[in-house]
PQR file of N, CA, C, O and H, with PARSE charges and radii, in Angstrom:
ATOM      1  N   UNK A   1      -8.515 -10.426  17.910 -0.4000 1.5000
ATOM      2  CA  UNK A   1      -9.308  -9.380  18.526 -0.0000 2.0000
ATOM      3  C   UNK A   1      -9.273  -9.544  20.042  0.5500 1.7000
ATOM      4  O   UNK A   1      -9.211 -10.659  20.560 -0.5500 1.4000
ATOM      5  N   UNK A   2      -9.313  -8.465  20.707 -0.4000 1.5000
ATOM      6  CA  UNK A   2      -9.312  -8.455  22.156 -0.0000 2.0000
ATOM      7  C   UNK A   2     -10.671  -7.956  22.613  0.5500 1.7000
ATOM      8  O   UNK A   2     -10.946  -6.757  22.561 -0.5500 1.4000
ATOM      9  H   UNK A   2      -9.363  -7.559  20.286  0.4000 1.0000
ATOM     10  N   UNK A   3     -11.512  -8.859  23.054 -0.4000 1.5000
ATOM     11  CA  UNK A   3     -12.875  -8.532  23.466 -0.0000 2.0000
ATOM     12  C   UNK A   3     -13.688  -7.879  22.356  0.5500 1.7000
ATOM     13  O   UNK A   3     -14.680  -7.204  22.632 -0.5500 1.4000
ATOM     14  H   UNK A   3     -11.289  -9.833  23.096  0.4000 1.0000
ATOM     15  N   UNK A   4     -13.281  -8.070  21.104 -0.4000 1.5000
ATOM     16  CA  UNK A   4     -14.028  -7.526  19.982 -0.0000 2.0000
ATOM     17  C   UNK A   4     -13.923  -6.024  19.811  0.5500 1.7000
ATOM     18  O   UNK A   4     -14.637  -5.445  18.992 -0.5500 1.4000
ATOM     19  H   UNK A   4     -12.475  -8.618  20.879  0.4000 1.0000
ATOM     20  N   UNK A   5     -13.044  -5.382  20.569 -0.4000 1.5000
ATOM     21  CA  UNK A   5     -12.938  -3.931  20.504 -0.0000 2.0000
ATOM     22  C   UNK A   5     -11.941  -3.427  19.475  0.5500 1.7000
ATOM     23  O   UNK A   5     -12.054  -2.293  19.010 -0.5500 1.4000
ATOM     24  H   UNK A   5     -12.464  -5.853  21.234  0.4000 1.0000
ATOM     25  N   UNK A   6     -10.968  -4.253  19.112 -0.4000 1.5000
ATOM     26  CA  UNK A   6      -9.903  -3.798  18.246 -0.0000 2.0000
ATOM     27  C   UNK A   6      -9.800  -4.708  17.027  0.5500 1.7000
ATOM     28  O   UNK A   6      -9.736  -5.929  17.166 -0.5500 1.4000
ATOM     29  H   UNK A   6     -10.876  -5.174  19.490  0.4000 1.0000
ATOM     30  N   UNK A   7      -9.785  -4.119  15.837 -0.4000 1.5000
ATOM     31  CA  UNK A   7      -9.631  -4.971  14.646 -0.0000 2.0000
ATOM     32  C   UNK A   7      -8.206  -5.516  14.564  0.5500 1.7000
ATOM     33  O   UNK A   7      -7.256  -4.884  15.026 -0.5500 1.4000
ATOM     34  H   UNK A   7      -9.837  -3.127  15.725  0.4000 1.0000
ATOM     35  N   UNK A   8      -8.083  -6.669  13.983 -0.4000 1.5000
ATOM     36  CA  UNK A   8      -6.778  -7.276  13.772 -0.0000 2.0000
ATOM     37  C   UNK A   8      -6.101  -6.560  12.613  0.5500 1.7000
ATOM     38  O   UNK A   8      -6.692  -6.386  11.548 -0.5500 1.4000
ATOM     39  H   UNK A   8      -8.855  -7.182  13.608  0.4000 1.0000
ATOM     40  N   UNK A   9      -4.857  -6.147  12.829 -0.4000 1.5000
ATOM     41  CA  UNK A   9      -4.117  -5.425  11.797 -0.0000 2.0000
ATOM     42  C   UNK A   9      -2.763  -6.084  11.571  0.5500 1.7000
ATOM     43  O   UNK A   9      -2.145  -6.620  12.491 -0.5500 1.4000
ATOM     44  H   UNK A   9      -4.377  -6.288  13.695  0.4000 1.0000
ATOM     45  N   UNK A  10      -2.332  -6.027  10.342 -0.4000 1.5000
ATOM     46  CA  UNK A  10      -0.998  -6.492   9.994 -0.0000 2.0000
ATOM     47  C   UNK A  10      -0.280  -5.345   9.292  0.5500 1.7000
ATOM     48  O   UNK A  10      -0.785  -4.810   8.305 -0.5500 1.4000
ATOM     49  H   UNK A  10      -2.834  -5.592   9.595  0.4000 1.0000
ATOM     50  N   UNK A  11       0.872  -4.969   9.782 -0.4000 1.5000
ATOM     51  CA  UNK A  11       1.598  -3.885   9.102 -0.0000 2.0000
ATOM     52  C   UNK A  11       2.154  -4.349   7.763  0.5500 1.7000
ATOM     53  O   UNK A  11       2.417  -5.535   7.561 -0.5500 1.4000
ATOM     54  H   UNK A  11       1.283  -5.403  10.584  0.4000 1.0000
ATOM     55  N   UNK A  12       2.322  -3.426   6.880 -0.4000 1.5000
ATOM     56  CA  UNK A  12       2.903  -3.701   5.579 -0.0000 2.0000
ATOM     57  C   UNK A  12       4.202  -2.912   5.484  0.5500 1.7000
ATOM     58  O   UNK A  12       4.202  -1.683   5.563 -0.5500 1.4000
ATOM     59  H   UNK A  12       2.108  -2.463   7.044  0.4000 1.0000
ATOM     60  N   UNK A  13       5.295  -3.620   5.315 -0.4000 1.5000
ATOM     61  CA  UNK A  13       6.596  -2.984   5.160 -0.0000 2.0000
ATOM     62  C   UNK A  13       7.089  -3.232   3.746  0.5500 1.7000
ATOM     63  O   UNK A  13       7.068  -4.363   3.258 -0.5500 1.4000
ATOM     64  H   UNK A  13       5.295  -4.618   5.251  0.4000 1.0000
ATOM     65  N   UNK A  14       7.531  -2.173   3.094 -0.4000 1.5000
ATOM     66  CA  UNK A  14       8.108  -2.299   1.767 -0.0000 2.0000
ATOM     67  C   UNK A  14       9.611  -2.085   1.908  0.5500 1.7000
ATOM     68  O   UNK A  14      10.064  -0.995   2.259 -0.5500 1.4000
ATOM     69  H   UNK A  14       7.548  -1.254   3.490  0.4000 1.0000
ATOM     70  N   UNK A  15      10.365  -3.119   1.634 -0.4000 1.5000
ATOM     71  CA  UNK A  15      11.818  -3.053   1.734 -0.0000 2.0000
ATOM     72  C   UNK A  15      12.388  -3.376   0.368  0.5500 1.7000
ATOM     73  O   UNK A  15      12.127  -4.442  -0.190 -0.5500 1.4000
ATOM     74  H   UNK A  15       9.997  -4.004   1.349  0.4000 1.0000
ATOM     75  N   UNK A  16      13.166  -2.453  -0.165 -0.4000 1.5000
ATOM     76  CA  UNK A  16      13.733  -2.646  -1.495 -0.0000 2.0000
ATOM     77  C   UNK A  16      15.229  -2.353  -1.465  0.5500 1.7000
ATOM     78  O   UNK A  16      15.701  -1.551  -0.659 -0.5500 1.4000
ATOM     79  H   UNK A  16      13.378  -1.587   0.288  0.4000 1.0000
ATOM     80  N   UNK A  17      15.964  -3.010  -2.350 -0.4000 1.5000
ATOM     81  CA  UNK A  17      17.410  -2.806  -2.418 -0.0000 2.0000
ATOM     82  C   UNK A  17      17.754  -1.508  -3.148  0.5500 1.7000
ATOM     83  O   UNK A  17      18.711  -0.824  -2.786 -0.5500 1.4000
ATOM     84  H   UNK A  17      15.580  -3.662  -3.005  0.4000 1.0000
ATOM     85  N   UNK A  18      16.981  -1.173  -4.167 -0.4000 1.5000
ATOM     86  CA  UNK A  18      17.271   0.018  -4.963 -0.0000 2.0000
ATOM     87  C   UNK A  18      15.974   0.753  -5.229  0.5500 1.7000
ATOM     88  O   UNK A  18      15.178   0.336  -6.070 -0.5500 1.4000
ATOM     89  H   UNK A  18      16.203  -1.729  -4.462  0.4000 1.0000
ATOM     90  N   UNK A  19      15.760   1.844  -4.515 -0.4000 1.5000
ATOM     91  CA  UNK A  19      14.493   2.555  -4.647 -0.0000 2.0000
ATOM     92  C   UNK A  19      14.366   3.324  -5.958  0.5500 1.7000
ATOM     93  O   UNK A  19      13.344   3.966  -6.198 -0.5500 1.4000
ATOM     94  H   UNK A  19      16.407   2.183  -3.832  0.4000 1.0000
ATOM     95  N   UNK A  20      15.389   3.268  -6.806 -0.4000 1.5000
ATOM     96  CA  UNK A  20      15.300   3.910  -8.114 -0.0000 2.0000
ATOM     97  C   UNK A  20      15.176   2.884  -9.244  0.5500 1.7000
ATOM     98  O   UNK A  20      15.141   3.251 -10.419 -0.5500 1.4000
ATOM     99  H   UNK A  20      16.220   2.746  -6.611  0.4000 1.0000
ATOM    100  N   UNK A  21      15.111   1.608  -8.888 -0.4000 1.5000
ATOM    101  CA  UNK A  21      14.947   0.547  -9.884 -0.0000 2.0000
ATOM    102  C   UNK A  21      13.582   0.721 -10.563  0.5500 1.7000
ATOM    103  O   UNK A  21      12.559   0.777  -9.881 -0.5500 1.4000
ATOM    104  H   UNK A  21      15.139   1.310  -7.934  0.4000 1.0000
ATOM    105  N   UNK A  22      13.559   0.805 -11.892 -0.4000 1.5000
ATOM    106  CA  UNK A  22      12.285   0.990 -12.611 -0.0000 2.0000
ATOM    107  C   UNK A  22      11.246  -0.098 -12.300  0.5500 1.7000
ATOM    108  O   UNK A  22      10.047   0.183 -12.294 -0.5500 1.4000
ATOM    109  H   UNK A  22      14.390   0.760 -12.445  0.4000 1.0000
ATOM    110  N   UNK A  23      11.689  -1.330 -12.045 -0.4000 1.5000
ATOM    111  CA  UNK A  23      10.749  -2.404 -11.721 -0.0000 2.0000
ATOM    112  C   UNK A  23      10.093  -2.160 -10.365  0.5500 1.7000
ATOM    113  O   UNK A  23       8.901  -2.414 -10.194 -0.5500 1.4000
ATOM    114  H   UNK A  23      12.663  -1.558 -12.050  0.4000 1.0000
ATOM    115  N   UNK A  24      10.863  -1.675  -9.416 -0.4000 1.5000
ATOM    116  CA  UNK A  24      10.320  -1.364  -8.086 -0.0000 2.0000
ATOM    117  C   UNK A  24       9.305  -0.238  -8.198  0.5500 1.7000
ATOM    118  O   UNK A  24       8.217  -0.315  -7.627 -0.5500 1.4000
ATOM    119  H   UNK A  24      11.831  -1.470  -9.556  0.4000 1.0000
ATOM    120  N   UNK A  25       9.662   0.805  -8.933 -0.4000 1.5000
ATOM    121  CA  UNK A  25       8.763   1.949  -9.085 -0.0000 2.0000
ATOM    122  C   UNK A  25       7.473   1.550  -9.799  0.5500 1.7000
ATOM    123  O   UNK A  25       6.391   2.011  -9.436 -0.5500 1.4000
ATOM    124  H   UNK A  25      10.546   0.867  -9.396  0.4000 1.0000
ATOM    125  N   UNK A  26       7.587   0.696 -10.813 -0.4000 1.5000
ATOM    126  CA  UNK A  26       6.397   0.228 -11.528 -0.0000 2.0000
ATOM    127  C   UNK A  26       5.507  -0.591 -10.600  0.5500 1.7000
ATOM    128  O   UNK A  26       4.284  -0.455 -10.625 -0.5500 1.4000
ATOM    129  H   UNK A  26       8.466   0.322 -11.108  0.4000 1.0000
ATOM    130  N   UNK A  27       6.122  -1.439  -9.782 -0.4000 1.5000
ATOM    131  CA  UNK A  27       5.341  -2.245  -8.836 -0.0000 2.0000
ATOM    132  C   UNK A  27       4.594  -1.346  -7.855  0.5500 1.7000
ATOM    133  O   UNK A  27       3.413  -1.566  -7.586 -0.5500 1.4000
ATOM    134  H   UNK A  27       7.116  -1.550  -9.761  0.4000 1.0000
ATOM    135  N   UNK A  28       5.271  -0.340  -7.323 -0.4000 1.5000
ATOM    136  CA  UNK A  28       4.622   0.559  -6.367 -0.0000 2.0000
ATOM    137  C   UNK A  28       3.458   1.309  -6.998  0.5500 1.7000
ATOM    138  O   UNK A  28       2.393   1.444  -6.397 -0.5500 1.4000
ATOM    139  H   UNK A  28       6.230  -0.161  -7.541  0.4000 1.0000
ATOM    140  N   UNK A  29       3.672   1.794  -8.213 -0.4000 1.5000
ATOM    141  CA  UNK A  29       2.570   2.489  -8.899 -0.0000 2.0000
ATOM    142  C   UNK A  29       1.376   1.555  -9.056  0.5500 1.7000
ATOM    143  O   UNK A  29       0.236   1.946  -8.806 -0.5500 1.4000
ATOM    144  H   UNK A  29       4.538   1.685  -8.701  0.4000 1.0000
ATOM    145  N   UNK A  30       1.642   0.328  -9.467 -0.4000 1.5000
ATOM    146  CA  UNK A  30       0.560  -0.644  -9.653 -0.0000 2.0000
ATOM    147  C   UNK A  30      -0.102  -1.001  -8.332  0.5500 1.7000
ATOM    148  O   UNK A  30      -1.328  -1.076  -8.254 -0.5500 1.4000
ATOM    149  H   UNK A  30       2.569   0.010  -9.669  0.4000 1.0000
ATOM    150  N   UNK A  31       0.697  -1.222  -7.289 -0.4000 1.5000
ATOM    151  CA  UNK A  31       0.155  -1.627  -5.992 -0.0000 2.0000
ATOM    152  C   UNK A  31      -0.781  -0.571  -5.424  0.5500 1.7000
ATOM    153  O   UNK A  31      -1.831  -0.901  -4.873 -0.5500 1.4000
ATOM    154  H   UNK A  31       1.693  -1.160  -7.352  0.4000 1.0000
ATOM    155  N   UNK A  32      -0.411   0.688  -5.554 -0.4000 1.5000
ATOM    156  CA  UNK A  32      -1.221   1.759  -4.984 -0.0000 2.0000
ATOM    157  C   UNK A  32      -2.274   2.289  -5.947  0.5500 1.7000
ATOM    158  O   UNK A  32      -2.980   3.246  -5.627 -0.5500 1.4000
ATOM    159  H   UNK A  32       0.442   0.957  -6.002  0.4000 1.0000
ATOM    160  N   UNK A  33      -2.388   1.684  -7.110 -0.4000 1.5000
ATOM    161  CA  UNK A  33      -3.402   2.072  -8.078 -0.0000 2.0000
ATOM    162  C   UNK A  33      -4.794   1.837  -7.490  0.5500 1.7000
ATOM    163  O   UNK A  33      -5.003   0.883  -6.741 -0.5500 1.4000
ATOM    164  H   UNK A  33      -1.815   0.907  -7.370  0.4000 1.0000
ATOM    165  N   UNK A  34      -5.728   2.698  -7.827 -0.4000 1.5000
ATOM    166  CA  UNK A  34      -7.079   2.580  -7.255 -0.0000 2.0000
ATOM    167  C   UNK A  34      -7.741   1.252  -7.634  0.5500 1.7000
ATOM    168  O   UNK A  34      -8.533   0.725  -6.854 -0.5500 1.4000
ATOM    169  H   UNK A  34      -5.558   3.473  -8.435  0.4000 1.0000
ATOM    170  N   UNK A  35      -7.436   0.702  -8.810 -0.4000 1.5000
ATOM    171  CA  UNK A  35      -8.008  -0.591  -9.196 -0.0000 2.0000
ATOM    172  C   UNK A  35      -7.532  -1.695  -8.252  0.5500 1.7000
ATOM    173  O   UNK A  35      -8.320  -2.554  -7.856 -0.5500 1.4000
ATOM    174  H   UNK A  35      -6.792   1.130  -9.444  0.4000 1.0000
ATOM    175  N   UNK A  36      -6.253  -1.676  -7.893 -0.4000 1.5000
ATOM    176  CA  UNK A  36      -5.718  -2.674  -6.964 -0.0000 2.0000
ATOM    177  C   UNK A  36      -6.356  -2.518  -5.587  0.5500 1.7000
ATOM    178  O   UNK A  36      -6.659  -3.508  -4.921 -0.5500 1.4000
ATOM    179  H   UNK A  36      -5.613  -0.978  -8.215  0.4000 1.0000
ATOM    180  N   UNK A  37      -6.553  -1.295  -5.171 -0.4000 1.5000
ATOM    181  CA  UNK A  37      -7.165  -1.061  -3.868 -0.0000 2.0000
ATOM    182  C   UNK A  37      -8.619  -1.554  -3.864  0.5500 1.7000
ATOM    183  O   UNK A  37      -9.104  -2.067  -2.856 -0.5500 1.4000
ATOM    184  H   UNK A  37      -6.307  -0.490  -5.712  0.4000 1.0000
ATOM    185  N   UNK A  38      -9.299  -1.394  -4.989 -0.4000 1.5000
ATOM    186  CA  UNK A  38     -10.667  -1.927  -5.117 -0.0000 2.0000
ATOM    187  C   UNK A  38     -10.674  -3.454  -5.020  0.5500 1.7000
ATOM    188  O   UNK A  38     -11.571  -4.037  -4.412 -0.5500 1.4000
ATOM    189  H   UNK A  38      -8.905  -0.977  -5.808  0.4000 1.0000
ATOM    190  N   UNK A  39      -9.675  -4.092  -5.618 -0.4000 1.5000
ATOM    191  CA  UNK A  39      -9.565  -5.556  -5.551 -0.0000 2.0000
ATOM    192  C   UNK A  39      -9.368  -5.991  -4.098  0.5500 1.7000
ATOM    193  O   UNK A  39      -9.961  -6.977  -3.659 -0.5500 1.4000
ATOM    194  H   UNK A  39      -8.946  -3.618  -6.111  0.4000 1.0000
ATOM    195  N   UNK A  40      -8.545  -5.267  -3.360 -0.4000 1.5000
ATOM    196  CA  UNK A  40      -8.360  -5.590  -1.938 -0.0000 2.0000
ATOM    197  C   UNK A  40      -9.695  -5.539  -1.203  0.5500 1.7000
ATOM    198  O   UNK A  40     -10.018  -6.436  -0.425 -0.5500 1.4000
ATOM    199  H   UNK A  40      -8.063  -4.467  -3.717  0.4000 1.0000
ATOM    200  N   UNK A  41     -10.469  -4.482  -1.454 -0.4000 1.5000
ATOM    201  CA  UNK A  41     -11.783  -4.343  -0.803 -0.0000 2.0000
ATOM    202  C   UNK A  41     -12.695  -5.515  -1.139  0.5500 1.7000
ATOM    203  O   UNK A  41     -13.330  -6.099  -0.260 -0.5500 1.4000
ATOM    204  H   UNK A  41     -10.206  -3.753  -2.086  0.4000 1.0000
ATOM    205  N   UNK A  42     -12.748  -5.849  -2.421 -0.4000 1.5000
ATOM    206  CA  UNK A  42     -13.653  -6.909  -2.877 -0.0000 2.0000
ATOM    207  C   UNK A  42     -13.276  -8.279  -2.319  0.5500 1.7000
ATOM    208  O   UNK A  42     -14.134  -9.154  -2.203 -0.5500 1.4000
ATOM    209  H   UNK A  42     -12.232  -5.375  -3.135  0.4000 1.0000
ATOM    210  N   UNK A  43     -12.023  -8.471  -1.979 -0.4000 1.5000
ATOM    211  CA  UNK A  43     -11.585  -9.760  -1.454 -0.0000 2.0000
ATOM    212  C   UNK A  43     -11.549  -9.795   0.071  0.5500 1.7000
ATOM    213  O   UNK A  43     -11.017 -10.734   0.663 -0.5500 1.4000
ATOM    214  H   UNK A  43     -11.326  -7.760  -2.074  0.4000 1.0000
ATOM    215  N   UNK A  44     -12.115  -8.769   0.701 -0.4000 1.5000
ATOM    216  CA  UNK A  44     -12.247  -8.781   2.150 -0.0000 2.0000
ATOM    217  C   UNK A  44     -11.106  -8.130   2.914  0.5500 1.7000
ATOM    218  O   UNK A  44     -11.078  -8.173   4.144 -0.5500 1.4000
ATOM    219  H   UNK A  44     -12.547  -8.006   0.220  0.4000 1.0000
ATOM    220  N   UNK A  45     -10.162  -7.526   2.197 -0.4000 1.5000
ATOM    221  CA  UNK A  45      -9.065  -6.834   2.860 -0.0000 2.0000
ATOM    222  C   UNK A  45      -9.379  -5.342   2.940  0.5500 1.7000
ATOM    223  O   UNK A  45     -10.216  -4.831   2.197 -0.5500 1.4000
ATOM    224  H   UNK A  45     -10.185  -7.491   1.198  0.4000 1.0000
ATOM    225  N   UNK A  46      -8.715  -4.675   3.825 -0.4000 1.5000
ATOM    226  CA  UNK A  46      -8.873  -3.230   3.944 -0.0000 2.0000
ATOM    227  C   UNK A  46      -7.787  -2.587   3.092  0.5500 1.7000
ATOM    228  O   UNK A  46      -6.605  -2.877   3.276 -0.5500 1.4000
ATOM    229  H   UNK A  46      -8.035  -5.090   4.429  0.4000 1.0000
ATOM    230  N   UNK A  47      -8.170  -1.722   2.168 -0.4000 1.5000
ATOM    231  CA  UNK A  47      -7.164  -1.097   1.317 -0.0000 2.0000
ATOM    232  C   UNK A  47      -6.258  -0.169   2.123  0.5500 1.7000
ATOM    233  O   UNK A  47      -6.606   0.260   3.223 -0.5500 1.4000
ATOM    234  H   UNK A  47      -9.131  -1.486   2.019  0.4000 1.0000
ATOM    235  N   UNK A  48      -5.111   0.127   1.564 -0.4000 1.5000
ATOM    236  CA  UNK A  48      -4.180   1.056   2.198 -0.0000 2.0000
ATOM    237  C   UNK A  48      -4.842   2.435   2.201  0.5500 1.7000
ATOM    238  O   UNK A  48      -5.279   2.907   1.152 -0.5500 1.4000
ATOM    239  H   UNK A  48      -4.829  -0.221   0.670  0.4000 1.0000
ATOM    240  N   UNK A  49      -4.923   3.082   3.358 -0.4000 1.5000
ATOM    241  CA  UNK A  49      -5.551   4.410   3.400 -0.0000 2.0000
ATOM    242  C   UNK A  49      -4.867   5.376   2.428  0.5500 1.7000
ATOM    243  O   UNK A  49      -3.654   5.324   2.227 -0.5500 1.4000
ATOM    244  H   UNK A  49      -4.568   2.698   4.211  0.4000 1.0000
ATOM    245  N   UNK A  50      -5.665   6.249   1.840 -0.4000 1.5000
ATOM    246  CA  UNK A  50      -5.169   7.142   0.802 -0.0000 2.0000
ATOM    247  C   UNK A  50      -3.993   7.997   1.276  0.5500 1.7000
ATOM    248  O   UNK A  50      -3.041   8.215   0.526 -0.5500 1.4000
ATOM    249  H   UNK A  50      -6.651   6.291   2.004  0.4000 1.0000
ATOM    250  N   UNK A  51      -4.055   8.481   2.519 -0.4000 1.5000
ATOM    251  CA  UNK A  51      -2.951   9.315   3.006 -0.0000 2.0000
ATOM    252  C   UNK A  51      -1.643   8.519   3.096  0.5500 1.7000
ATOM    253  O   UNK A  51      -0.569   9.072   2.860 -0.5500 1.4000
ATOM    254  H   UNK A  51      -4.827   8.305   3.129  0.4000 1.0000
ATOM    255  N   UNK A  52      -1.724   7.230   3.433 -0.4000 1.5000
ATOM    256  CA  UNK A  52      -0.528   6.391   3.484 -0.0000 2.0000
ATOM    257  C   UNK A  52      -0.026   6.043   2.079  0.5500 1.7000
ATOM    258  O   UNK A  52       1.177   5.899   1.861 -0.5500 1.4000
ATOM    259  H   UNK A  52      -2.596   6.781   3.624  0.4000 1.0000
ATOM    260  N   UNK A  53      -0.951   5.912   1.139 -0.4000 1.5000
ATOM    261  CA  UNK A  53      -0.553   5.688  -0.252 -0.0000 2.0000
ATOM    262  C   UNK A  53       0.262   6.877  -0.743  0.5500 1.7000
ATOM    263  O   UNK A  53       1.330   6.711  -1.333 -0.5500 1.4000
ATOM    264  H   UNK A  53      -1.928   6.030   1.316  0.4000 1.0000
ATOM    265  N   UNK A  54      -0.249   8.067  -0.496 -0.4000 1.5000
ATOM    266  CA  UNK A  54       0.436   9.286  -0.936 -0.0000 2.0000
ATOM    267  C   UNK A  54       1.806   9.409  -0.277  0.5500 1.7000
ATOM    268  O   UNK A  54       2.786   9.769  -0.928 -0.5500 1.4000
ATOM    269  H   UNK A  54      -1.117   8.201  -0.017  0.4000 1.0000
ATOM    270  N   UNK A  55       1.866   9.111   1.006 -0.4000 1.5000
ATOM    271  CA  UNK A  55       3.128   9.196   1.737 -0.0000 2.0000
ATOM    272  C   UNK A  55       4.159   8.229   1.145  0.5500 1.7000
ATOM    273  O   UNK A  55       5.314   8.602   0.940 -0.5500 1.4000
ATOM    274  H   UNK A  55       1.070   8.819   1.536  0.4000 1.0000
ATOM    275  N   UNK A  56       3.748   7.004   0.875 -0.4000 1.5000
ATOM    276  CA  UNK A  56       4.668   6.011   0.314 -0.0000 2.0000
ATOM    277  C   UNK A  56       5.159   6.434  -1.064  0.5500 1.7000
ATOM    278  O   UNK A  56       6.345   6.308  -1.371 -0.5500 1.4000
ATOM    279  H   UNK A  56       2.810   6.700   1.042  0.4000 1.0000
ATOM    280  N   UNK A  57       4.251   6.933  -1.890 -0.4000 1.5000
ATOM    281  CA  UNK A  57       4.646   7.361  -3.236 -0.0000 2.0000
ATOM    282  C   UNK A  57       5.592   8.556  -3.174  0.5500 1.7000
ATOM    283  O   UNK A  57       6.524   8.653  -3.972 -0.5500 1.4000
ATOM    284  H   UNK A  57       3.288   7.036  -1.640  0.4000 1.0000
ATOM    285  N   UNK A  58       5.359   9.456  -2.239 -0.4000 1.5000
ATOM    286  CA  UNK A  58       6.258  10.607  -2.089 -0.0000 2.0000
ATOM    287  C   UNK A  58       7.647  10.173  -1.642  0.5500 1.7000
ATOM    288  O   UNK A  58       8.644  10.759  -2.064 -0.5500 1.4000
ATOM    289  H   UNK A  58       4.602   9.377  -1.590  0.4000 1.0000
ATOM    290  N   UNK A  59       7.723   9.158  -0.798 -0.4000 1.5000
ATOM    291  CA  UNK A  59       9.016   8.666  -0.338 -0.0000 2.0000
ATOM    292  C   UNK A  59       9.851   8.095  -1.486  0.5500 1.7000
ATOM    293  O   UNK A  59      11.080   8.064  -1.418 -0.5500 1.4000
ATOM    294  H   UNK A  59       6.913   8.682  -0.455  0.4000 1.0000
ATOM    295  N   UNK A  60       9.170   7.647  -2.531 -0.4000 1.5000
ATOM    296  CA  UNK A  60       9.861   7.103  -3.698 -0.0000 2.0000
ATOM    297  C   UNK A  60       9.880   8.113  -4.842  0.5500 1.7000
ATOM    298  O   UNK A  60      10.180   7.764  -5.984 -0.5500 1.4000
ATOM    299  H   UNK A  60       8.172   7.672  -2.585  0.4000 1.0000
ATOM    300  N   UNK A  61       9.560   9.355  -4.530 -0.4000 1.5000
ATOM    301  CA  UNK A  61       9.549  10.433  -5.531 -0.0000 2.0000
ATOM    302  C   UNK A  61       8.673  10.111  -6.723  0.5500 1.7000
ATOM    303  O   UNK A  61       8.999  10.458  -7.858 -0.5500 1.4000
ATOM    304  H   UNK A  61       9.317   9.639  -3.603  0.4000 1.0000
ATOM    305  N   UNK A  62       7.560   9.447  -6.462 -0.4000 1.5000
ATOM    306  CA  UNK A  62       6.602   9.139  -7.524 -0.0000 2.0000
ATOM    307  C   UNK A  62       5.469  10.151  -7.477  0.5500 1.7000
ATOM    308  O   UNK A  62       5.105  10.651  -6.413 -0.5500 1.4000
ATOM    309  H   UNK A  62       7.295   9.165  -5.540  0.4000 1.0000
ATOM    310  N   UNK A  63       4.928  10.437  -8.633 -0.4000 1.5000
ATOM    311  CA  UNK A  63       3.792  11.364  -8.687 -0.0000 2.0000
ATOM    312  C   UNK A  63       2.555  10.686  -8.150  0.5500 1.7000
ATOM    313  O   UNK A  63       2.379   9.473  -8.268 -0.5500 1.4000
ATOM    314  H   UNK A  63       5.224  10.030  -9.497  0.4000 1.0000
ATOM    315  N   UNK A  64       1.723  11.482  -7.571 -0.4000 1.5000
ATOM    316  CA  UNK A  64       0.481  10.971  -6.968 -0.0000 2.0000
ATOM    317  C   UNK A  64      -0.618  10.992  -8.011  0.5500 1.7000
ATOM    318  O   UNK A  64      -1.750  10.604  -7.724 -0.5500 1.4000
ATOM    319  H   UNK A  64       1.866  12.467  -7.475  0.4000 1.0000
TER
END
């Protein structure tokens, strides 16, 4: 933090070799599932904002 004005953030990059691999798609669906996002909240992390979840799923042609 810089003078307490800005929260510390870490970017999340998803890099995959084959974006059509069923295992990759299953992982993404699970990662962005609302239950997983709730777990992040409960453990003190900030969940991925909903608009970014939707954007990521659209990039992989997954249904929202």
